[in-house]
N, C-alpha and C positions, 0 to 999 in steps of 0.2 A: 525205875522209870518204866511205865507201861509202854507197850508197843506203839499205841497211837500217839502218846506224848513224845516218844522218840521221833516218830515220823513227822510230827508237826515241828519239832525243833530243827530237824534236818531241812525240811522244806523252807522254814523261815530263814535259816542260814543261807540258803540258795537264792533268796530274794522272792520266794513264792510263799504267800500266806494261805495255808489250807484251813478248812474249818475243822472244828472239833467234832467228836462223834455225835453231838447233839444237833449239828448243822446238816442233817441228812436231806434237807429240802432242795439241794442244788444251788446253794449260794455261789456267787461268782468266786473264782480263784483270783487272788490279787497279786500283782507283781509290779516292779518298777520298770517303766518303758525305757528303752535305750534312746540315746540322742543320736547315735550313728549306727549303721548296720554292723552287726557283730562279725568281724572277719574270721575269728577262730572257728565259726560254724561251718565254713565252706572252704575247701581247698582243692586244687587240681592234683590228682595222684601223680601225674607226670605230664610234660608238655604234650598236648594233643590227645590226652586220655580223659577219662571220665572224671567228673567232679565227685568229691567225697562230701556228703551232706550230713551234718549232725543236727537234727532238729526233731520236733515232734514230741508227743507225750507218751511216756511209758508208765507202767505201774498200775496199781489197783484202781478199781472203779467202784467205790462204795459210798459216795456222798451225794447221790442224786445225779440228775442230768447236767450236762454242760449248760451254763447260764451266764448271762451278762445283765447288768443293770439297764433299766429302761430309759434313762436320761443321761447318756454320756455327753461330755462337752467336746469330744474329739476322738480321733482314733489314730494310733501309730501302727503301721504295718511293716513288718520285716518279711521280705520276700526271699525264699530260698529257691535256687535254680534246680532244674532237673539234672540227672547225672550226666547227660550229654549236652547240656546247654552251655553256650558261650556268650558272654564271658562267665567264668566260673566264680561268681561272687554274689553275696547277698545284697539286697537293695532295701532302702528305707524310704517309705512315703508317709504322708499324713493326710487325714481327712478332717473336715470341719464337723460341727455338731450335727448338721443335717445328714451328712454321709454316715456318721457314726450311729445315729439313731436308726437309720434305715437298715444298716448291717446288723445292729443289735436286734432289731425286730425280726429280721430274717433268721437269725440264729435261734431266737426263742421260739419261732414258729416251726423250725425244722423238726422232723419226726425222729423218734428214738432209733438208734442203730438197730437193724433187724437181727433176729436170732436165726440160727441155722447155718447151713453151708450154702455158699454160692460162689460163682466164679467172678473174678474182677478183671478189668482190662490191665494191661501192662502198667506197672508202677515205677516211675523214674525218680520218686521222692520229691517232686515239686511240692512246695507248700508255702504257707504264710503263717506268721504268728501275729495276731492282732492284740493290741493293748487299748482297751476302751477307757479313756481318761474321764475322771470325775472332777468337777470344779472344786478347788480347795484341797485336793488330795494328791500326794506324790505317787500313790499306788494306783494302778489301773486294773480293770478286769481282763484277765488273760484267756485267750482262745487260740488253739492251734488248728489250722485248716490243712487237710490233705487234698491237694489239687489234682492228683493223678491216681490211677488205679481205682480202688473203691473209695471215692471221695467222701471225706467225713469231717466232723467237727469234734475236737478233743480238748480236754483240759486235765491237768494232774488231779487224780483221785475222783474223777467224774465219769459217769457213763456217757459214751459218745452219742452224737446225733448224726443223721444222714445229711449230707450236703445237698441242698436243693438247687435247681437250676436258677431260681430267683436270686439266691445268695451268690452263686457263681457269677451271674450277670451283673449284680450290683457291685461286686468287687472291681469291675473294670473301671470304675470312676477313680480309683486310687492306685491302679497298677502302674508300675514304672515302665517307661518306654526304654528300650525295645522289648522288655520282658513281657511275655504274653502267656497266660495259661492256655493249655489246649483242651 
């Protein structure tokens, strides 16, 4: 089995469908959206101490820029708290087709992550995982957002984008209360 075939098999087994080497144009990464917030992703290290957050996208970036389809029917968002945020738990929200299309447009318009060295503000690992739903499909387009530090837009096997103020502002329509990105 070739290396890329093995990677696709592993990604599929994890619920993420990656593109083959011929899909280098930035096709969306597909995944099954959760129906509830995934509690194993977040836990308190000890009472009164920091949250331990497991989210975000790791791995190679070789199949084009992060992308989502242009006509989503809705969006599911899993919100991950920062390390010192209380309560220390993920939250799940949903947005209708209008919200999903606006967020998808913001993501597609975001610039490519810059190259070179630069300093970032403090990063407490706040983030959100967005699932852009499509009518008639159990799979959704997957995007991870880094909401602190050097804010960015990621997806498995894709080159990241820079998070714009417009996307950050448009997220407020589906953020859970009292959860607020800073």
